[in-house]
PAZAGU-172570 format. One record per residue (C-alpha): residue in one letter; chain; x, y, z. Coordinates in pm, 1 decimal. Layout:
<rs>
R code unit       c1       c2       c3
R    A    A        X        Y        Z
...
</rs>
This chain:
<rs>
R code unit       c1       c2       c3
R    M    A    248.6  -2837.1  -1609.3
R    A    A    474.6  -2569.6  -1729.6
R    S    A    597.6  -2794.8  -2012.7
R    F    A    265.4  -2711.3  -2196.5
R    S    A    388.1  -2360.3  -2253.6
R    V    A    404.1  -2249.1  -2624.1
R    F    A    680.7  -1998.1  -2542.6
R    P    A    901.9  -1999.8  -2859.5
R    F    A   1233.7  -2041.1  -2667.5
R    H    A   1368.2  -2341.4  -2465.8
R    V    A   1370.8  -2222.4  -2106.1
R    G    A   1500.4  -2424.1  -1813.8
R    E    A   1625.7  -2332.6  -1460.8
R    I    A   1891.6  -2072.1  -1385.5
R    S    A   2037.7  -2008.9  -1040.6
R    N    A   2313.6  -1875.4   -823.9
R    E    A   2403.1  -1953.1   -462.9
R    R    A   2104.8  -1738.5   -333.6
R    V    A   1815.2  -1764.3   -576.5
R    K    A   1684.2  -2000.0   -842.1
R    L    A   1444.1  -1938.2  -1122.8
R    T    A   1239.4  -2250.5  -1213.4
R    P    A    953.3  -2278.2  -1458.6
R    F    A    630.9  -2219.1  -1261.6
R    N    A    448.9  -2534.2  -1206.1
R    P    A     86.2  -2450.8  -1094.9
R    E    A     30.6  -2787.5   -918.3
R    Q    A    358.2  -2742.6   -730.3
R    H    A    354.7  -2365.8   -661.6
R    C    A      0.1  -2220.8   -659.1
R    E    A   -117.6  -2351.6   -322.7
R    T    A    174.8  -2177.8   -134.2
R    F    A    173.3  -1877.4   -349.3
R    F    A   -198.7  -1817.0   -282.6
R    R    A   -165.7  -1892.0     90.3
R    I    A     88.0  -1637.6    148.0
R    S    A    -40.1  -1365.4    -92.0
R    S    A   -407.0  -1393.6     -6.9
R    S    A   -352.3  -1194.7    316.9
R    H    A   -162.0   -927.8    122.5
R    P    A   -384.9   -805.0   -162.3
R    E    A   -177.7   -488.2   -183.9
R    I    A     89.6   -675.3   -391.8
R    Y    A   -163.9   -656.2   -683.0
R    T    A   -214.2   -268.7   -629.6
R    H    A    -30.5   -171.6   -947.6
R    L    A    -97.1   -487.3  -1157.8
R    P    A   -379.2   -536.4  -1410.5
R    L    A   -497.6   -828.5  -1230.8
R    L    A   -731.7   -879.9   -935.3
R    P    A   -613.7  -1097.5   -642.9
R    P    A   -731.0  -1461.9   -712.2
R    T    A   -995.2  -1581.6   -467.7
R    S    A   -843.0  -1938.6   -439.6
R    A    A   -546.9  -2147.8   -544.0
R    T    A   -778.8  -2314.5   -795.2
R    E    A   -855.9  -1981.1   -957.5
R    L    A   -497.1  -1888.5   -973.7
R    E    A   -416.5  -2232.7  -1125.3
R    S    A   -687.4  -2181.8  -1387.8
R    L    A   -513.7  -1862.6  -1516.1
R    F    A   -209.9  -2066.5  -1620.4
R    Y    A   -431.0  -2326.1  -1789.3
R    S    A   -652.5  -2074.8  -1964.3
R    N    A   -691.9  -2098.6  -2340.0
R    S    A   -632.8  -1726.4  -2366.9
R    T    A   -336.9  -1641.6  -2606.3
R    T    A   -310.9  -1290.5  -2445.2
R    H    A   -317.7  -1333.7  -2067.1
R    I    A     21.9  -1279.3  -1925.9
R    L    A      6.8  -1600.7  -1716.6
R    S    A   -154.3  -1833.8  -1970.4
R    F    A     66.7  -2117.8  -2100.1
R    S    A   -121.3  -2062.7  -2422.3
R    N    A     25.1  -1718.8  -2465.2
R    P    A    336.8  -1748.9  -2690.4
R    E    A    477.4  -1422.6  -2557.1
R    S    A    488.1  -1523.1  -2187.3
R    F    A    682.6  -1759.1  -1969.0
R    A    A    649.2  -1764.1  -1584.5
R    F    A    912.6  -1857.4  -1330.2
R    A    A    876.7  -1950.1   -966.5
R    I    A   1147.6  -1771.3   -758.7
R    I    A   1311.2  -2000.3   -501.9
R    D    A   1501.8  -1847.6   -219.2
R    K    A   1797.9  -2085.6   -166.1
R    T    A   1898.4  -1931.8    160.8
R    R    A   1589.6  -2083.2    320.6
R    P    A   1529.0  -2451.1    411.4
R    P    A   1407.0  -2711.7    164.6
R    S    A   1033.0  -2689.4    130.9
R    P    A    742.5  -2890.2    -28.8
R    E    A    774.6  -2651.8   -316.5
R    D    A   1140.5  -2697.8   -390.8
R    P    A   1420.4  -2921.0   -249.4
R    E    A   1654.9  -2621.2   -273.9
R    G    A   1454.5  -2359.6    -82.5
R    E    A   1132.4  -2181.3    -29.6
R    L    A    890.5  -2029.6   -286.8
R    A    A    958.0  -1643.1   -259.3
R    G    A    753.6  -1512.3   -557.0
R    T    A    712.2  -1515.4   -931.0
R    V    A    863.8  -1334.2  -1226.3
R    S    A    779.8  -1361.9  -1600.3
R    F    A    905.2  -1286.4  -1942.8
R    I    A    605.8  -1111.5  -2125.0
R    R    A    555.2   -949.6  -2452.3
R    T    A    830.5  -1161.1  -2601.2
R    S    A    909.0  -1129.0  -2965.2
R    L    A   1101.7  -1397.0  -3148.5
R    T    A   1120.6  -1177.8  -3453.6
R    N    A   1256.3   -868.2  -3270.9
R    L    A   1458.4  -1063.4  -3014.1
R    C    A   1302.0   -876.3  -2714.0
R    T    A   1114.8   -934.7  -2407.1
R    E    A    973.0   -760.3  -2102.2
R    I    A   1027.8   -863.1  -1738.3
R    G    A    692.8   -843.1  -1578.5
R    F    A    448.9   -983.2  -1328.6
R    I    A    708.8   -951.9  -1067.6
R    V    A    559.7  -1048.7   -729.3
R    I    A    790.2  -1092.8   -428.8
R    L    A    596.0  -1252.3   -139.2
R    P    A    594.2  -1034.3    170.7
R    P    A    821.2  -1248.3    382.5
R    Y    A   1097.4  -1213.0    115.3
R    Q    A   1070.3   -840.3     36.7
R    R    A   1355.3   -609.0    117.7
R    T    A   1602.0   -893.2     99.0
R    H    A   1832.9  -1023.1   -174.7
R    V    A   1551.9  -1193.1   -364.8
R    A    A   1421.9   -921.3   -594.8
R    T    A   1765.1   -816.7   -729.7
R    N    A   1881.4  -1165.7   -774.9
R    A    A   1556.4  -1281.7   -947.4
R    V    A   1580.1   -994.3  -1197.9
R    G    A   1944.8  -1037.5  -1247.5
R    L    A   1908.7  -1401.0  -1328.2
R    A    A   1625.7  -1313.8  -1569.3
R    L    A   1855.2  -1060.9  -1738.9
R    R    A   2146.8  -1309.3  -1760.1
R    L    A   1920.7  -1573.5  -1922.9
R    A    A   1770.1  -1318.7  -2155.6
R    F    A   2103.8  -1185.8  -2297.9
R    A    A   2315.6  -1500.2  -2283.0
R    C    A   2375.4  -1647.2  -2631.8
R    T    A   2170.2  -1954.3  -2721.0
R    E    A   2485.7  -2159.7  -2737.7
R    N    A   2522.6  -2101.6  -2364.0
R    G    A   2165.8  -2178.0  -2288.1
R    G    A   2028.5  -1823.2  -2304.9
R    L    A   1766.7  -1666.4  -2524.2
R    G    A   2006.5  -1445.8  -2721.4
R    L    A   1789.9  -1139.2  -2697.3
R    R    A   1878.4   -791.2  -2794.8
R    R    A   1647.2   -579.9  -2566.9
R    V    A   1472.5   -616.6  -2238.9
R    H    A   1185.6   -387.3  -2150.6
R    W    A   1042.4   -291.8  -1806.8
R    S    A    712.5   -105.8  -1728.2
R    A    A    622.9     41.3  -1395.7
R    S    A    337.4    253.6  -1271.4
R    T    A    447.8    596.1  -1208.3
R    M    A    309.6    550.6   -859.5
R    N    A    520.1    231.0   -798.1
R    L    A    854.9    387.5   -708.1
R    A    A    995.5     55.5   -579.1
R    S    A    959.4   -100.3   -906.5
R    S    A   1119.7    174.9  -1112.7
R    R    A   1405.5    210.8   -861.1
R    L    A   1473.9   -163.9   -887.3
R    A    A   1493.1   -151.7  -1266.3
R    Q    A   1732.1    132.5  -1249.6
R    R    A   1946.8    -33.3   -999.6
R    M    A   1969.5   -340.1  -1235.7
R    G    A   2086.0   -112.7  -1531.3
R    F    A   1756.5    -14.1  -1698.1
R    E    A   1736.7    337.6  -1848.4
R    K    A   1413.2    551.1  -1846.6
R    V    A   1260.4    594.8  -2187.8
R    G    A    950.9    806.3  -2101.5
R    V    A    607.6    809.4  -1954.0
R    I    A    305.6    675.7  -2129.6
R    P    A      3.1    874.9  -1994.1
R    W    A   -332.6    713.6  -1940.5
R    H    A   -176.7    373.5  -2027.4
R    M    A   -397.1    135.1  -1832.2
R    R    A   -759.5    160.0  -1718.7
R    F    A   -835.0    -16.2  -1386.6
R    V    A  -1206.5    -95.4  -1425.8
R    K    A  -1361.1    -21.7  -1082.9
R    G    A  -1019.0     44.9   -952.1
R    K    A  -1140.6    247.3   -657.2
R    I    A  -1322.8    -49.9   -509.3
R    N    A  -1068.2   -302.9   -613.1
R    G    A   -765.3   -169.7   -430.8
R    K    A   -584.7    -15.0   -714.8
R    V    A   -374.9    314.4   -722.1
R    G    A   -435.3    553.7  -1016.0
R    N    A   -235.3    837.1  -1153.5
R    G    A   -382.4   1087.8   -924.0
R    R    A   -542.0   1294.5  -1202.4
R    E    A   -898.0   1398.6  -1270.2
R    L    A  -1082.2   1132.9  -1472.8
R    P    A  -1156.1   1198.8  -1838.9
R    P    A  -1504.7   1325.3  -1921.5
R    G    A  -1759.0   1044.6  -1933.0
R    S    A  -1558.6    801.7  -1712.2
R    D    A  -1707.5    565.5  -1461.3
R    P    A  -1638.9    741.0  -1124.9
R    E    A  -1512.9    418.2   -980.6
R    D    A  -1255.2    368.2  -1255.3
R    L    A   -874.6    454.0  -1212.4
R    W    A   -605.2    504.8  -1469.3
R    R    A   -237.4    410.6  -1462.3
R    D    A     39.8    619.8  -1618.3
R    T    A    330.3    393.2  -1696.0
R    L    A    708.4    454.3  -1689.4
R    S    A    882.8    280.8  -1970.1
R    L    A   1242.6    159.4  -1913.4
R    T    A   1464.4    -41.0  -2136.5
R    L    A   1802.0   -230.6  -2137.8
R    A    A   1967.7   -312.4  -2466.2
R    W    A   2235.2   -564.8  -2538.7
R    D    A   2507.5   -313.4  -2592.5
R    R    A   2443.6   -140.5  -2257.6
R    W    A   2436.7   -476.2  -2097.9
R    E    A   2776.5   -553.4  -2243.7
R    N    A   2928.2   -221.6  -2146.9
R    G    A   2864.7   -188.6  -1790.4
R    A    A   2504.5   -280.4  -1701.0
R    R    A   2593.1   -645.6  -1647.7
R    E    A   2842.2   -550.7  -1379.7
R    M    A   2591.7   -307.8  -1238.9
R    A    A   2340.7   -573.3  -1207.0
R    A    A   2598.3   -812.3  -1050.2
R    E    A   2685.4   -550.3   -793.6
R    A    A   2322.9   -514.8   -697.8
R    M    A   2281.0   -886.9   -664.4
R    E    A   2566.5   -908.6   -419.5
R    R    A   2426.3   -660.7   -175.2
</rs>
């Protein structure tokens, strides 16, 4: 279960009247997540992961011994949440609503008091609704809230998006993130052309496998002072729409 996580912060649930973030429990959430996502492989288009072939395979990623995989409970930099849409009826996955997707804290540093919001997957039935903005907004509130109030007390939250994934970068900016710059040739999608990935649209470097693709990444950031001076209200406004 999620309690096996070695994430260095104590993390519980956070919610509002529309959405809840709860620690991802593979036994409770993987079956439904896989069932809905398996017919929509395009949700993995910009991610450095291939669609799992079964709920068991998805579950195994969380219980992997890897200390670097973004979903592994053995990775001290990552923590995964299930997103619950509280406007839907109770479900086997949660008594307060339906499983609508997942979002994670990744690349978290206890020393530098920072994290990145990543592996955001909103399942297709819940896309273009209130779910994405509320999930990200709740994650930001948790990240920036002081530890005395149950938050992580972080000073900076990062966001990375493929330059071809305009929906991701627009969401980040709606929530108060600012563009920092573009990292060219940031991520290689091995055999990306046959695995449903989208590249940067540029000619491959000399000597490349012709089936590979590369991702350029837009880097965005939100620091504590911007959060305290307008971004918190900006995020709240987006969440209310």
